[in-house]
Residue frames relative to the residue before (quaternion, step in Angstrom):
aa qw qx qy qz dx dy dz
M 1.0000 0.0000 0.0000 0.0000 0.00 0.00 0.00
F 0.8062 0.3063 -0.1117 0.4936 3.54 0.85 -1.06
D 0.3045 0.8151 -0.4742 0.1340 3.59 1.13 0.08
N 0.7109 0.4566 -0.2788 0.4565 3.63 1.12 -0.79
L 0.4376 0.7471 -0.4381 0.2418 3.53 1.20 -0.20
P 0.7024 0.4812 -0.3165 0.4182 3.64 0.78 -1.02
H 0.6775 0.5047 -0.3074 0.4379 3.61 1.14 -0.36
E 0.5295 0.6168 -0.3882 0.4342 3.54 1.39 0.05
P 0.6134 -0.5005 0.3962 0.4651 3.66 -1.20 0.24
L 0.6036 -0.5738 0.4305 0.3478 3.59 -1.24 0.52
G 0.2743 -0.7541 0.5617 0.2015 3.68 1.01 -0.45
A 0.8219 -0.2955 0.2262 0.4313 3.53 -1.23 -0.66
V 0.7469 0.3989 -0.1520 0.5098 3.47 1.31 -0.66
D 0.1359 -0.8616 0.4858 0.0555 3.64 -0.43 1.10
D 0.5302 0.5689 -0.4152 0.4721 3.66 1.38 0.34
D 0.4764 -0.7057 0.4073 0.3304 3.57 -0.54 1.00
R 0.6797 0.4701 -0.3140 0.4674 3.68 0.74 -0.95
L 0.6860 0.4863 -0.3063 0.4462 3.62 0.72 -1.07
R 0.6088 0.5525 -0.3327 0.4620 3.63 1.02 -0.73
L 0.6927 0.4627 -0.2889 0.4718 3.60 0.85 -0.98
I 0.6230 0.5149 -0.3612 0.4651 3.67 1.02 -0.71
F 0.6298 0.4954 -0.3426 0.4903 3.72 0.89 -0.85
T 0.6850 0.4945 -0.2953 0.4463 3.62 0.82 -0.83
C 0.6696 0.5024 -0.2907 0.4633 3.58 0.95 -0.64
C 0.6537 0.5392 -0.2665 0.4593 3.50 1.17 -0.74
H 0.2125 0.8256 -0.5038 0.1395 3.56 0.87 0.96
P 0.5873 -0.6708 0.3618 0.2723 3.37 -1.04 1.15
A 0.5595 0.6325 -0.3845 0.3730 3.59 1.23 -0.40
L 0.6340 0.5104 -0.2613 0.5189 3.56 1.42 -0.33
A 0.5277 -0.5839 0.4940 0.3694 3.54 -1.06 0.55
L 0.6412 -0.5875 0.3338 0.3638 3.65 -1.06 0.77
Q 0.6710 0.4818 -0.3136 0.4683 3.61 0.86 -0.91
T 0.6203 0.5563 -0.3369 0.4384 3.59 1.04 -0.98
R 0.7044 0.4565 -0.3077 0.4481 3.57 0.60 -1.20
V 0.5894 0.5527 -0.3723 0.4566 3.71 0.92 -0.74
A 0.7644 0.4163 -0.2620 0.4168 3.49 0.54 -1.06
L 0.6205 0.5340 -0.3436 0.4601 3.51 1.14 -0.52
T 0.6566 0.5001 -0.3078 0.4733 3.56 1.03 -0.77
L 0.6360 0.5325 -0.3463 0.4382 3.60 0.99 -0.73
R 0.6650 0.5010 -0.2872 0.4736 3.57 1.26 -0.77
M 0.7627 0.4353 -0.1744 0.4454 3.49 0.85 -1.16
V 0.7815 0.2925 -0.1390 0.5333 3.59 1.11 -0.72
G 0.7315 0.4806 -0.2470 0.4158 3.47 0.86 -1.17
G 0.3822 -0.7296 0.4799 0.3021 3.58 1.29 -0.42
L 0.4669 0.6273 -0.5187 0.3457 3.75 0.99 0.45
T 0.5254 -0.6253 0.5085 0.2728 3.46 -1.27 0.72
V 0.6236 -0.5368 0.3967 0.4070 3.60 -1.26 0.41
P 0.6673 0.4679 -0.3547 0.4583 3.68 0.81 -0.67
E 0.6161 0.4941 -0.3753 0.4852 3.75 1.08 -0.54
I 0.6669 0.4728 -0.3350 0.4685 3.65 0.87 -0.56
A 0.6011 0.5757 -0.3362 0.4408 3.51 1.02 -0.78
R 0.6622 0.5261 -0.2592 0.4664 3.53 1.04 -0.92
A 0.6485 0.5204 -0.2951 0.4706 3.41 1.04 -0.88
F 0.7331 0.3814 -0.2181 0.5192 3.63 0.98 -0.73
L 0.3685 -0.7634 0.4494 0.2819 3.67 1.35 -0.01
V 0.5063 0.5887 -0.4462 0.4449 3.58 0.94 0.98
Q 0.6437 -0.5048 0.3963 0.4169 3.56 -1.38 0.21
E 0.6053 -0.5717 0.4265 0.3534 3.51 -1.21 0.58
S 0.6634 0.4849 -0.3251 0.4681 3.60 1.01 -0.69
T 0.5756 0.5619 -0.3551 0.4763 3.62 1.13 -0.55
M 0.7258 0.4201 -0.2917 0.4601 3.67 0.77 -0.93
G 0.6169 0.5464 -0.3715 0.4277 3.55 1.09 -0.62
Q 0.6619 0.4916 -0.3033 0.4778 3.54 1.07 -0.84
R 0.6040 0.5363 -0.3728 0.4566 3.65 1.11 -0.55
I 0.6883 0.4790 -0.2858 0.4639 3.56 0.77 -0.86
T 0.6585 0.5105 -0.3133 0.4556 3.54 0.95 -0.70
R 0.6296 0.5334 -0.2991 0.4792 3.55 1.13 -0.69
A 0.6488 0.5281 -0.2957 0.4612 3.45 1.05 -0.88
K 0.6385 0.5131 -0.3241 0.4733 3.62 1.05 -0.62
A 0.6416 0.5495 -0.2852 0.4528 3.41 1.16 -0.97
K 0.6733 0.5007 -0.3017 0.4526 3.55 1.01 -0.84
I 0.5918 0.5459 -0.3605 0.4710 3.62 1.10 -0.75
K 0.7201 0.4689 -0.2826 0.4263 3.55 0.88 -0.98
A 0.6829 0.4865 -0.3004 0.4547 3.58 0.97 -0.81
A 0.7500 0.3942 -0.2259 0.4807 3.55 0.93 -0.83
R 0.3419 -0.7564 0.4946 0.2577 3.49 1.34 0.00
I 0.0970 0.7971 -0.5719 0.1678 3.56 0.67 1.13
P 0.3133 -0.7837 0.4934 0.2102 3.56 -0.46 0.95
Y 0.2378 -0.7611 0.5879 0.1357 3.53 -1.01 0.90
R 0.1209 0.7942 -0.5749 0.1550 3.45 0.50 1.35
V 0.5925 -0.5722 0.4399 0.3579 3.42 -1.35 0.54
P 0.3898 -0.7566 0.4478 0.2742 3.75 -0.58 0.88
S 0.4457 -0.6515 0.5650 0.2402 3.47 -1.20 0.82
A 0.7078 -0.4517 0.3516 0.4140 3.56 -1.39 0.17
E 0.6393 0.5226 -0.3174 0.4663 3.58 1.16 -0.60
D 0.6400 0.5395 -0.3283 0.4377 3.57 1.22 -0.37
L 0.5313 0.7106 -0.3573 0.2916 3.52 1.25 -0.75
P 0.7020 0.4750 -0.3105 0.4302 3.70 0.70 -0.92
G 0.6680 0.5213 -0.2933 0.4427 3.52 1.07 -0.72
R 0.7422 0.3759 -0.1746 0.5267 3.61 1.35 -0.42
V 0.5385 0.6782 -0.4044 0.2942 3.50 1.09 -0.19
S 0.5654 0.5442 -0.3967 0.4763 3.64 1.12 -0.46
S 0.6384 0.4526 -0.3774 0.4952 3.88 0.77 -0.61
V 0.6563 0.5225 -0.3339 0.4298 3.54 0.81 -0.98
L 0.6796 0.4796 -0.3210 0.4528 3.65 0.81 -0.64
A 0.6105 0.5626 -0.3259 0.4522 3.40 1.14 -0.73
V 0.6407 0.5172 -0.3030 0.4798 3.55 1.01 -0.90
L 0.7003 0.4686 -0.3089 0.4411 3.63 0.84 -0.97
Y 0.5979 0.5653 -0.3480 0.4493 3.52 1.10 -0.85
L 0.7022 0.4403 -0.2800 0.4845 3.74 0.71 -1.05
I 0.6362 0.4977 -0.3614 0.4658 3.73 0.96 -0.46
F 0.6221 0.4998 -0.3448 0.4942 3.59 1.07 -0.65
N 0.6627 0.5186 -0.3251 0.4315 3.59 0.90 -1.02
E 0.6436 0.5182 -0.3355 0.4525 3.63 0.99 -0.61
G 0.6385 0.5111 -0.2922 0.4957 3.48 1.20 -0.60
Y 0.6429 0.5544 -0.2910 0.4412 3.51 1.09 -0.98
L 0.7559 -0.0164 0.0719 0.6505 3.71 1.01 -0.91
A 0.2143 -0.7975 0.5535 0.1083 3.64 0.03 1.20
T 0.3626 -0.7451 0.5345 0.1662 3.53 -0.86 1.09
G 0.6169 0.5878 -0.3324 0.4042 3.58 1.02 -0.53
S 0.4431 -0.7220 0.4595 0.2670 3.64 -0.75 1.03
G 0.7255 0.4531 -0.2485 0.4546 3.66 1.06 -0.61
T 0.6194 0.5156 -0.3801 0.4539 3.68 1.32 0.20
D 0.6700 -0.4426 0.4182 0.4246 3.34 -1.43 -0.19
P 0.6084 -0.6038 0.3526 0.3756 3.61 -0.89 0.81
V 0.7645 0.1677 -0.0542 0.6200 3.48 1.16 -1.01
R 0.1312 -0.8073 0.5714 0.0682 3.69 -0.68 0.91
S 0.2043 -0.8506 0.4734 0.1029 3.52 -0.01 1.27
D 0.5188 0.6164 -0.3986 0.4382 3.45 1.44 -0.23
L 0.6689 0.4844 -0.2922 0.4823 3.55 0.93 -0.78
T 0.6772 0.4509 -0.3275 0.4805 3.74 0.79 -0.84
A 0.6634 0.5021 -0.3457 0.4339 3.57 0.81 -0.80
E 0.6479 0.5181 -0.3118 0.4632 3.65 1.01 -0.76
A 0.6469 0.5166 -0.3293 0.4541 3.59 0.97 -0.96
I 0.6535 0.5231 -0.3014 0.4566 3.57 1.06 -0.91
R 0.6688 0.5114 -0.3092 0.4423 3.59 0.95 -0.74
L 0.6579 0.5111 -0.2788 0.4777 3.44 1.08 -0.92
T 0.6720 0.4866 -0.3049 0.4676 3.62 1.05 -0.76
R 0.5822 0.5457 -0.3655 0.4793 3.59 1.13 -0.50
L 0.6405 0.5117 -0.3235 0.4726 3.55 1.10 -0.72
V 0.6493 0.5015 -0.3390 0.4604 3.54 0.89 -0.74
R 0.5929 0.5784 -0.3385 0.4464 3.57 1.08 -0.87
A 0.6803 0.4951 -0.2844 0.4595 3.63 1.00 -0.92
L 0.6491 0.5338 -0.2981 0.4527 3.43 1.27 -0.54
M 0.7745 0.1368 0.0085 0.6175 3.46 1.12 -0.99
P 0.0739 -0.8605 0.5041 -0.0006 3.62 0.52 1.23
D 0.7053 0.4540 -0.2825 0.4654 3.65 1.15 -0.44
D 0.4714 0.6459 -0.4466 0.4013 3.66 1.35 -0.06
G 0.3820 -0.7537 0.5058 0.1736 3.55 -0.72 1.17
E 0.6842 0.4834 -0.2845 0.4661 3.57 1.11 -0.83
V 0.5842 0.5436 -0.3704 0.4754 3.59 1.16 -0.43
A 0.6534 0.5083 -0.2820 0.4850 3.56 1.07 -0.92
G 0.6284 0.5402 -0.3211 0.4584 3.55 1.08 -0.84
L 0.6873 0.4941 -0.3146 0.4294 3.63 0.86 -1.07
L 0.6246 0.5298 -0.3408 0.4616 3.55 1.07 -0.86
A 0.6401 0.4641 -0.3554 0.4985 3.72 0.78 -0.87
L 0.6769 0.4981 -0.3664 0.3993 3.68 0.60 -0.73
M 0.6392 0.5125 -0.3102 0.4822 3.52 1.01 -0.84
L 0.6646 0.5156 -0.3174 0.4377 3.64 0.81 -0.93
L 0.7026 0.4705 -0.2584 0.4672 3.63 0.94 -1.05
T 0.6199 0.4793 -0.3638 0.5036 3.63 1.18 -0.40
E 0.6727 0.5331 -0.2951 0.4198 3.54 0.79 -1.01
A 0.6017 0.6062 -0.3508 0.3840 3.53 1.10 -0.67
R 0.6905 0.4746 -0.2641 0.4777 3.51 1.25 -0.57
R 0.3643 0.8055 -0.4398 0.1582 3.65 1.28 -0.28
A 0.6847 0.5472 -0.2720 0.3973 3.50 1.01 -1.10
A 0.7067 0.4846 -0.2266 0.4631 3.44 1.31 -0.61
R 0.6050 0.6448 -0.3229 0.3374 3.54 1.30 -0.45
I 0.7611 0.3197 -0.1960 0.5292 3.61 1.10 -0.35
S 0.3097 -0.7812 0.5066 0.1927 3.67 -0.54 1.00
A 0.6878 -0.5043 0.3217 0.4112 3.52 -1.23 0.36
S 0.6885 0.4532 -0.2935 0.4841 3.64 1.25 -0.53
G 0.5972 -0.6088 0.3360 0.3997 3.60 1.35 0.30
E 0.4881 0.6588 -0.4442 0.3612 3.65 1.09 0.46
L 0.5287 -0.5980 0.5012 0.3342 3.56 -1.18 0.42
V 0.1713 -0.8227 0.5225 0.1441 3.60 -0.56 0.85
T 0.3435 -0.7844 0.4601 0.2347 3.65 -0.30 1.09
L 0.7258 -0.4821 0.2745 0.4068 3.66 -1.19 0.46
D 0.6849 0.5230 -0.2807 0.4227 3.53 1.08 -0.86
E 0.7260 0.3824 -0.2295 0.5234 3.55 1.25 -0.50
Q 0.5121 0.6861 -0.4244 0.2949 3.62 1.05 0.05
D 0.4579 -0.6627 0.5217 0.2810 3.55 -1.11 0.79
R 0.2694 -0.8134 0.4936 0.1490 3.50 -0.17 1.35
G 0.5750 0.5927 -0.3886 0.4088 3.59 1.21 -0.25
T 0.6124 0.4918 -0.3563 0.5061 3.63 1.21 -0.07
W 0.4569 0.6857 -0.4579 0.3338 3.72 1.04 -0.18
D 0.4266 -0.6958 0.5025 0.2852 3.63 -0.90 0.82
T 0.3222 -0.8076 0.4690 0.1548 3.55 -0.35 1.22
A 0.6216 0.5498 -0.3333 0.4475 3.52 1.23 -0.66
L 0.6573 0.4845 -0.2998 0.4933 3.61 1.06 -0.72
I 0.5728 0.5796 -0.3382 0.4707 3.63 1.15 -0.65
A 0.6718 0.4899 -0.2801 0.4797 3.51 0.80 -1.29
E 0.6768 0.4497 -0.3600 0.4583 3.68 0.65 -0.87
G 0.6510 0.5356 -0.3304 0.4243 3.60 0.81 -0.90
H 0.6746 0.4668 -0.3078 0.4819 3.63 0.87 -0.91
R 0.5931 0.5577 -0.3751 0.4433 3.68 1.00 -0.64
L 0.6576 0.4983 -0.3348 0.4552 3.60 0.85 -0.96
V 0.6372 0.5422 -0.3235 0.4421 3.57 0.96 -1.04
R 0.7094 0.4675 -0.2877 0.4420 3.59 0.75 -0.88
E 0.5808 0.5676 -0.3553 0.4629 3.62 1.18 -0.58
R 0.6907 0.4903 -0.2712 0.4573 3.48 1.00 -1.02
L 0.6404 0.5013 -0.3210 0.4854 3.66 1.18 -0.62
A 0.6306 0.5502 -0.2943 0.4615 3.55 1.20 -0.73
S 0.6081 0.6154 -0.3326 0.3753 3.48 1.21 -0.68
G 0.3297 -0.7856 0.4486 0.2701 3.45 1.28 -0.71
M 0.5026 0.6366 -0.4388 0.3868 3.55 1.30 0.18
E 0.5980 -0.5400 0.4676 0.3634 3.49 -1.34 0.44
P 0.3117 -0.7924 0.4800 0.2110 3.52 -0.57 1.02
G 0.3800 -0.6887 0.5621 0.2557 3.56 -1.32 0.53
P 0.7732 -0.4004 0.2376 0.4305 3.51 -1.37 0.04
Y 0.6854 0.4607 -0.3472 0.4444 3.67 0.83 -0.66
Q 0.6122 0.5082 -0.3820 0.4702 3.60 1.10 -0.60
I 0.6301 0.4718 -0.3743 0.4901 3.77 0.87 -0.66
L 0.6600 0.4884 -0.3631 0.4405 3.63 0.67 -0.67
A 0.6423 0.4922 -0.3421 0.4777 3.59 0.96 -0.73
A 0.6092 0.5488 -0.3547 0.4493 3.70 0.99 -0.75
I 0.6267 0.5422 -0.3168 0.4615 3.61 1.02 -0.97
N 0.6578 0.4998 -0.2723 0.4934 3.68 1.05 -0.96
A 0.6354 0.4837 -0.3704 0.4744 3.58 1.02 -0.69
V 0.6016 0.5274 -0.3961 0.4505 3.68 0.87 -0.52
H 0.6605 0.5078 -0.3079 0.4594 3.60 0.83 -1.00
T 0.7713 0.3493 -0.2197 0.4846 3.72 0.73 -0.93
S 0.5449 0.5472 -0.4432 0.4552 3.56 1.15 0.42
A 0.6488 0.5393 -0.3237 0.4283 3.54 1.18 -0.43
R 0.3610 -0.7499 0.5060 0.2264 3.63 -0.69 0.87
D 0.7435 0.1226 -0.0910 0.6511 3.60 1.35 -0.31
I 0.6189 -0.5356 0.4182 0.3939 3.46 -1.23 0.65
R 0.6366 0.5281 -0.3515 0.4385 3.68 0.97 -0.78
D 0.6743 0.4795 -0.3498 0.4394 3.68 0.96 -0.44
T 0.4182 0.7259 -0.4716 0.2752 3.66 1.21 -0.09
D 0.3750 -0.7039 0.5693 0.1994 3.59 -1.00 0.96
W 0.0450 -0.8593 0.5071 0.0490 3.66 0.36 1.08
S 0.5452 0.5837 -0.4225 0.4285 3.52 1.14 -0.13
Q 0.6392 0.5287 -0.2790 0.4838 3.44 1.16 -0.78
V 0.6174 0.5373 -0.3018 0.4890 3.48 1.04 -0.83
V 0.6581 0.4906 -0.3013 0.4853 3.66 0.80 -0.87
A 0.6594 0.5043 -0.3213 0.4555 3.53 0.91 -0.88
L 0.6378 0.4971 -0.3344 0.4840 3.56 0.90 -0.78
Y 0.6718 0.4584 -0.3412 0.4713 3.76 0.87 -0.70
D 0.5934 0.5558 -0.3714 0.4484 3.49 1.17 -0.41
Q 0.6525 0.4864 -0.2763 0.5112 3.46 1.11 -0.54
L 0.6409 0.5578 -0.3020 0.4324 3.51 1.16 -0.64
V 0.6178 0.5775 -0.2977 0.4430 3.38 1.20 -1.14
T 0.6314 0.5215 -0.3572 0.4492 3.79 0.97 -0.75
L 0.7214 0.4346 -0.2583 0.4733 3.64 1.10 -0.60
D 0.7618 0.1217 -0.0081 0.6362 3.50 1.06 -0.85
P 0.0543 -0.8011 0.5947 0.0404 3.79 -0.07 1.19
S 0.3060 0.7738 -0.5271 0.1724 3.58 0.70 0.55
P 0.6390 -0.5427 0.3737 0.3969 3.67 -1.24 0.52
I 0.6286 0.5782 -0.3181 0.4115 3.51 1.08 -0.71
V 0.6451 0.4952 -0.2881 0.5056 3.50 1.11 -0.72
A 0.6719 0.4756 -0.3329 0.4600 3.52 1.01 -0.92
L 0.5875 0.5926 -0.3721 0.4065 3.68 1.08 -0.51
N 0.6935 0.4629 -0.2599 0.4871 3.46 1.05 -1.15
R 0.6137 0.5339 -0.3620 0.4553 3.55 1.03 -0.57
A 0.6212 0.5298 -0.3161 0.4832 3.55 0.98 -0.79
I 0.6124 0.5131 -0.3564 0.4844 3.71 0.90 -0.66
A 0.6949 0.4430 -0.3006 0.4801 3.72 0.83 -0.69
V 0.6063 0.5218 -0.3353 0.4976 3.54 1.15 -0.55
G 0.6142 0.5234 -0.3644 0.4647 3.64 1.03 -0.55
E 0.6733 0.4319 -0.3273 0.5030 3.70 1.04 -0.50
L 0.7076 0.4435 -0.2794 0.4738 3.67 0.95 -0.49
D 0.8181 0.2417 -0.1103 0.5100 3.65 0.84 -0.93
G 0.6391 -0.5286 0.3466 0.4382 3.57 1.23 -0.25
P 0.6141 -0.5703 0.3834 0.3881 3.71 -1.12 0.42
E 0.6245 0.5575 -0.3821 0.3914 3.61 0.86 -0.67
V 0.6357 0.5236 -0.3068 0.4770 3.54 0.88 -0.89
A 0.6949 0.5126 -0.2695 0.4263 3.51 0.88 -1.09
L 0.6413 0.5660 -0.2851 0.4325 3.47 1.05 -1.07
A 0.6208 0.5421 -0.3240 0.4645 3.55 1.08 -0.70
A 0.6465 0.5019 -0.2793 0.5021 3.45 1.07 -0.96
V 0.6942 0.4595 -0.2939 0.4696 3.68 0.80 -0.74
D 0.6542 0.5175 -0.3323 0.4403 3.58 0.90 -0.57
R 0.6107 0.5360 -0.3557 0.4618 3.58 1.25 -0.26
L 0.6087 0.5480 -0.3145 0.4799 3.58 1.36 -0.10
E 0.4539 0.7336 -0.4594 0.2117 3.51 1.04 -0.21
H 0.5919 0.5753 -0.3784 0.4190 3.69 0.88 -0.60
D 0.7138 0.4602 -0.2115 0.4837 3.51 0.93 -1.19
L 0.8505 0.2352 -0.0560 0.4672 3.66 0.81 -0.96
A 0.2496 0.7915 -0.5178 0.2076 3.55 1.03 0.58
G 0.7583 0.3818 -0.2137 0.4833 3.51 0.99 -0.62
Y 0.5831 0.5932 -0.3368 0.4413 3.52 1.42 0.26
H 0.4632 -0.7405 0.4010 0.2764 3.68 -0.39 1.19
A 0.7003 0.4734 -0.3313 0.4192 3.59 0.81 -0.73
Y 0.5033 0.5800 -0.4456 0.4600 3.57 1.21 -0.20
H 0.6825 0.5031 -0.2836 0.4479 3.64 0.71 -0.95
A 0.6728 0.5196 -0.2903 0.4394 3.43 1.01 -1.13
T 0.6206 0.5418 -0.3231 0.4657 3.62 1.10 -0.87
R 0.6686 0.5043 -0.2910 0.4626 3.56 0.89 -0.89
A 0.6331 0.5594 -0.3014 0.4421 3.51 1.00 -0.79
E 0.7001 0.4544 -0.2621 0.4844 3.45 1.03 -0.87
L 0.6697 0.4363 -0.3431 0.4934 3.60 0.89 -0.60
L 0.6382 0.4470 -0.3928 0.4884 3.70 0.90 -0.39
R 0.5729 0.5525 -0.4140 0.4417 3.65 0.95 -0.37
R 0.7217 0.4526 -0.2702 0.4486 3.50 0.87 -0.98
L 0.6537 0.4688 -0.3160 0.5029 3.61 1.24 -0.24
G 0.5065 -0.6846 0.4102 0.3263 3.59 1.34 0.22
R 0.4501 0.6432 -0.4456 0.4303 3.63 1.25 0.68
S 0.0441 -0.8888 0.4557 0.0196 3.54 0.87 1.09
A 0.6285 0.5474 -0.3397 0.4358 3.61 0.93 -0.71
E 0.6939 0.4542 -0.2294 0.5094 3.57 0.94 -1.00
S 0.6313 0.5360 -0.3213 0.4592 3.47 1.08 -0.55
R 0.6139 0.5285 -0.3235 0.4890 3.57 1.13 -0.82
V 0.6556 0.4930 -0.3369 0.4622 3.61 0.78 -0.81
A 0.6452 0.5329 -0.3079 0.4527 3.64 0.91 -0.87
Y 0.6139 0.5520 -0.3163 0.4673 3.53 1.01 -0.89
G 0.6697 0.5556 -0.2749 0.4090 3.45 0.94 -1.08
Q 0.6482 0.5205 -0.2679 0.4870 3.46 1.22 -0.98
A 0.6294 0.5062 -0.3084 0.5026 3.62 1.08 -0.77
I 0.6849 0.4516 -0.3567 0.4469 3.66 0.66 -0.77
E 0.6243 0.5286 -0.3469 0.4588 3.66 0.92 -0.82
L 0.7434 0.4296 -0.2319 0.4572 3.76 0.89 -0.66
A 0.5695 0.6003 -0.3733 0.4194 3.55 1.30 -0.65
G 0.2684 -0.7814 0.5515 0.1149 3.56 -1.00 1.04
N 0.6077 0.5469 -0.2804 0.5029 3.55 1.48 -0.44
S 0.4185 -0.7395 0.4715 0.2360 3.58 -0.64 1.18
A 0.6606 0.4868 -0.3304 0.4664 3.64 0.91 -0.72
E 0.6247 0.5171 -0.3486 0.4699 3.65 0.99 -0.64
A 0.6912 0.5133 -0.2736 0.4289 3.53 0.96 -0.95
A 0.6041 0.5527 -0.3211 0.4758 3.53 1.29 -0.62
T 0.6819 0.4880 -0.3054 0.4512 3.52 1.04 -0.80
L 0.6467 0.5099 -0.3258 0.4644 3.56 1.13 -0.73
K 0.6214 0.5603 -0.3428 0.4271 3.52 1.08 -0.57
R 0.6755 0.4660 -0.2897 0.4926 3.49 1.05 -1.06
R 0.6246 0.4916 -0.3649 0.4848 3.77 0.85 -0.53
R 0.6607 0.4774 -0.3557 0.4573 3.63 0.82 -0.63
D 0.6758 0.5119 -0.2910 0.4433 3.63 0.98 -0.87
Q 0.6153 0.5470 -0.3440 0.4516 3.56 1.32 -0.39
L 0.5144 0.6560 -0.4178 0.3613 3.60 1.24 -0.29
């Protein structure tokens, strides 16, 4: 499908992979469809990995990608290299692709892969830096880069010697990459100083800036984290954002308030392992051990990452 691309002019983007991502993110396709297609054709993610990223069935995602290819062929949508004028109209799709590639590296969903794939996180950061060079005034590009850097800074602390995923509250913060944190914080401060209304990536970066500013989990400014999630919910009222907000609420207002918020998400997130893991932790804190054990079991069954499953099993066995 893309055989003719290398023979076309370079256009505004001179990195082969980034140029192909911008080219694939064609506005004639629906946003989710172009993101999924680009992840498959350029990002190298498998259909199961993409399906898990979108919280849909593998068959549904496969059909979505197949229909996208058919539409491109039937409508003769040209895969031309984008010009500088094309970039603003395509950048949101490109950022979504890069964020999902990063997330798959940050916490791989495939059972047969390493729990953390540094090759994917490094490539996502590299490409996001290139987008930032192309579009230095775009706040969401800067926000996504800051978010990636502040997340990547914690990578060395995230997997234990025994192969378990180490949660934020248990991580050795002395192993965090201070250079990446400093760069991420600088980008967040620049966006705040701009006075522009922040987008979702900028808010997520600000949340991570709060976490990486705390020397100990007990020093975390949870009221600020919840306030930022309140702001994010207005821009992205997705069940995933609501789940993450509930986790922060649990630290600020207690597990009972958080559990009520989490339980309201059951319809949307019943097939998502993090929903059950969150419920298990909150039930554990409330002393409801039998219910917590059941929730841990559901989370373990749905977890695709071996390191995360190992941590969940240990916490369940401690009940």
